C-alpha positions in Angstrom: -114.2 -35.7 -53.1 -113.3 -39.4 -52.6 -115.1 -41.0 -49.8 -113.4 -43.2 -47.1 -114.0 -45.2 -43.9 -111.9 -43.1 -41.8 -114.1 -41.6 -39.2 -116.3 -44.8 -38.7 -113.0 -46.9 -38.2 -111.5 -44.1 -36.0 -114.5 -43.9 -33.7 -114.8 -47.9 -33.7 -111.4 -48.0 -32.4 -112.2 -45.3 -29.4 -109.8 -42.7 -30.9 -110.4 -39.0 -31.1 -109.1 -37.0 -33.9 -106.3 -35.9 -31.4 -105.4 -39.4 -30.5 -105.0 -40.3 -34.1 -103.2 -37.3 -34.9 -100.6 -38.1 -32.4 -100.3 -41.8 -33.4 -100.0 -41.0 -37.2 -98.0 -37.7 -36.6 -100.5 -36.0 -39.0 -102.3 -32.7 -38.1 -105.8 -32.8 -36.6 -106.7 -30.3 -39.4 -105.7 -32.9 -42.3 -107.5 -35.9 -40.4 -110.6 -33.8 -39.8 -110.7 -32.6 -43.6 -110.2 -36.0 -44.8 -113.1 -37.4 -42.6 -115.3 -34.7 -43.9 -114.2 -35.4 -47.7 -112.9 -31.8 -48.0 -109.5 -33.1 -49.1 -108.0 -36.0 -50.8 -104.4 -36.2 -49.2 -101.3 -38.0 -50.7 -100.8 -41.6 -50.5 -98.0 -41.1 -48.2 -100.2 -39.3 -45.8 -102.8 -41.9 -46.0 -100.4 -44.4 -45.3 -99.3 -42.4 -42.2 -103.0 -42.2 -40.9 -103.5 -46.1 -41.5 -100.3 -46.8 -39.5 -101.7 -44.6 -36.7 -105.2 -46.7 -36.9 -103.3 -49.9 -36.8 -101.2 -48.9 -33.8 -104.1 -49.7 -31.4 -105.0 -52.9 -32.8 -104.7 -55.8 -30.3 -102.4 -58.5 -31.0 -103.8 -61.1 -33.1 -106.3 -58.7 -34.6 -106.0 -58.0 -38.3 -104.7 -54.7 -39.4 -106.8 -52.3 -41.5 -105.9 -52.7 -45.2 -105.3 -49.5 -47.1 -108.0 -50.2 -49.7 -110.4 -50.8 -46.9 -110.1 -47.5 -45.3 -109.4 -45.7 -48.6 -111.2 -47.4 -51.4 -110.1 -46.4 -54.9 -113.0 -45.1 -56.9 -114.1 -46.9 -60.1 -113.0 -43.6 -62.1 -109.4 -44.1 -61.3 
């Protein structure tokens, strides 16, 4: 399963899985499974999660980039 930085960035932003679920409109189950590398969600789902993470960024802070949170593997 593909690795990602979702859990570390969510915690760094002070968000619970429930908080991120509300912000991204993605179920807590999908977020939890993504963080534990149990599933590799679609790009649309990943972008919704990324938008949820970026929703809590303060003005002037750089938003998270897709590739930073969900790096592409060398195999692709």
